[in-house]
N, C-alpha and C positions, 0 to 999 in steps of 0.2 A: 504494500500500500504506500502510496506516495504521500509525503508530508506537505500540508499546504505552505505555500511560500509566505514570507513575512508581509509582502505587499497585499496579499489577498486578505490576511487577518486584519491588517490596518484598515482596508476598504470595507470590511465587514463591520468592524467596530465603528468606523466613521458613519456608516450607514445607519447603524442602530442609534448613535448619538444624534444624527440629523433627524431621524424619525421621532425620537424622543422630544427633541426641541420643537418640532413642528407641531406634535400633539400638545405640548405644554403651551405653545403660543395660541393655539386654537382654544384651549381651555380658558386661558386668561382673557381672550377676546369675549367668550361667552360670559365669563364672570363680570366683566366690565359692562356688557350689555345688560345683564340682570340688574347690576347696581344702578345703572342709568334709569331703567324702568322703574326701580324702587324709588329713586329720587323724584322722577316725574310724577309718580302716582302718589307720593307722600303729602297729604295734606297738612301734616304737622309742621313741615318746613314753612309753608305759607302762614300758617298760624304763628310760628315763631317770628317771622318777619313782621306781621301785624303787631304782635306783642312788643317787639323792640321799637317799632315806630310809635306806639301808644305811649310806651315808657318814655322815649325821647321827647315826645310832645308834652306829656303831663308832669313829669317828675324832674324837669331840668329847667333851672332858672336861667341858664345861659341862652336857651333857644328863644329867639325873637317870636311874638305872636304871629307875624305874617308867615314865617317858616313853619310854625306849628300848624298854621291853617293848611299850607301846602302839604305837609306831612299826613294831615287828615285826608286830604284828597287822595293821596297815594294809597292809604289804607282802603279807601272806597274803591279805587282801580284794582287792587289786589283781590278784593272780595268779589269782583265781577270778572276776575280771570284776565284782566288787562295788563298782564306783566310787563311787556315792553313799553306800554304807555306809562306805567308807573316808573319804570327805569328813566324814561325820557324826562319825566317830571323831577325826579330825584337829581338828574344831571343838571336840569335848569337851576335847581337850588344850589348845587355846588358851584356852578359857574357864576351865579350872583354873588355868592359868599366870597368866592376868590376875587371877583371884581371889586368888591368892597374893600377886602383886604389890601389888594395891590393897586388901588386907584391912583396913587401918587408914585408908583414905583417905575423909575425910568429904565431899570434894567429889563423889565417885562417888555416895555416898548421896543428896546434895543433887540430883544430876542425875537419879537414879531418882525421887525424890519430885516433881521438877519435871514429870516425865512421868506422874505419877499412880500410881507403883508404890510398894509398901512396902518392897521390897528390889531391888537391881540385877538386871537380866537381862543376857543376853549382848550385846544391842545397846548397853546402857549401858556395858559394860566396853569395847566397840570404840570407842564414841564418846569415852569418857574417854581411851582411849589415843591416839586421833587428837588430841584436844585437848592432850594432853601431848606430842605429837610422837613418841610411840613408833611410831605408824603413819603413813605417808604418806597423803595424800588418795587417791592411786591405789590403794594397797594397802587402804585402808578400804573403797572400793567393791568390790574383788575379794573382800575378806573378807565383805562384806555378802552377796555371791553365795553364799559358803561357808555363812553363816549361813542363808540361805533354803534352800539345798539341805539342811542338817542339819534344818531345821524340817519340810520336806516328807518327808524320810526318816523322821522320828519319827511323822508323822501319816497319811501316805498309803502306799499299796501300790504295788509294782512301778514305782519312780521311774526315769525315763529322761531324761537331760540330754545336751545337746550336749557332746561330748568337749572341745572347745576351752574351754568355760566351766568345766568341771570342772579342766582342766589349769591355767588362769590362776588360779582360786581356790586350787588345791592349791599351786601354786609360791609364791603369796604367803603362804599359811598356813605352809608349811615355813620360809620366811624368818623369819616371826614367831616360830615356835617357837624357832629358834635365838636370835634377839634376846632373847626373853623368858628363856630359860635363862641367857644371859650376864648380863642385868640382875638376875635373882634371885641368881645366884651372887655378883655384885658386892655387892648388898644384903646378903647373908648375911655376906660377909666384912667389910663396913663395921660391921654390927651386932655381930659377934664382937669387933671392935677396941674397941668402947665399953664 
């Protein structure tokens, strides 16, 4: 009987390893799809967002009444399953807070001009906030998703996005709203002292 050569053994082992990796990859994809379905069907996530919004509106002295009113409208949008419209409204709140925070910031205008714009846009405000360490790198990317959804909502019909992306962007956005409200209140107090 002839002994199998070393190359044949290596080829068989490599084939088994490749088959195992392919099966493992397929199983991971199936698990990811199952998790995505679970997230999309989980009403508790939407409830959690509503609860966070209500808490932000009611229990926070830093939040301006006009912003609290907008947050209430976002809750109503979430309850009628208008997630992307709610994201768009949240982006509007963030943009207005950033405009208020940076209304006299010459670096922001220079950033816009460097991008070929006559005046700053939402992307410039987000980048400037990231550069000033108001927004972390991770939150910057999540807020960029929020900005993209807002832009699509403004220009396209019947927008549908993965719930996990909306949730991640939403949570980052809510955190930023609270941070910006605190910063603006602190800035107002400091300005009034002068």
